[in-house]
ZAMARGU-4260 file (C-alpha; in steps of 0.2 Angstrom, whole numbers, plus 5000, padded with zeros to 4 digits):
<rodrens>
0) 5124/4949/4850 | 5105/4951/4849 | 5104/4944/4867 | 5117/4957/4873 | 5107/4971/4865
5) 5091/4965/4873 | 5099/4964/4890 | 5106/4981/4889 | 5089/4988/4883 | 5080/4980/4898
10) 5093/4987/4910 | 5091/5004/4903 | 5072/5003/4904 | 5072/4997/4922 | 5085/5009/4928
15) 5073/5023/4922 | 5060/5017/4934 | 5071/5016/4950 | 5063/5030/4960 | 5045/5025/4956
20) 5043/5011/4968 | 5048/5020/4985 | 5047/5011/5001 | 5034/5019/5011 | 5033/5019/5030
25) 5016/5016/5038 | 5008/5031/5047 | 4998/5020/5059 | 4990/5003/5061 | 4973/4996/5062
30) 4964/4981/5068 | 4952/4972/5056 | 4941/4957/5057 | 4945/4945/5043 | 4938/4928/5042
35) 4933/4929/5060 | 4950/4933/5066 | 4958/4950/5072 | 4972/4955/5061 | 4984/4970/5062
40) 4984/4980/5046 | 4997/4993/5042 | 4990/5010/5036 | 4999/5021/5024 | 4988/5035/5022
45) 4972/5044/5029 | 4960/5055/5019 | 4943/5062/5021 | 4931/5060/5006 | 4913/5065/5006
50) 4914/5067/5025 | 4920/5049/5027 | 4937/5044/5033 | 4947/5032/5023 | 4963/5023/5026
55) 4975/5017/5013 | 4978/4999/5020 | 4992/4987/5016 | 4991/4968/5016 | 4978/4960/5015
60) 4969/4975/5007 | 4982/4977/4994 | 4985/4996/4997 | 4967/5001/4993 | 4957/5015/5001
65) 4946/5007/5014 | 4932/5014/5024 | 4936/5018/5043 | 4921/5006/5046 | 4932/4991/5040
70) 4943/4993/5056 | 4937/4989/5073 | 4951/5001/5080 | 4966/5011/5074 | 4980/5021/5081
75) 4978/5035/5068 | 4974/5052/5074
</rodrens>
């Protein structure tokens, strides 16, 4: 009985978070030199901060804001 209550509580808690992790579509792509190799990186956001363009880069940058200088080229406008 205790297991059933714990399972129900977990399902209720998880169902409350269903809209939080939405799948985002990339807005553009960039090329970055990683380990001496060119890699295509999907970019999910663009912002200007302190007169510097930054890109929210997916794998392998773990969706962190990276400086535009990190990329050799991008398709962002």
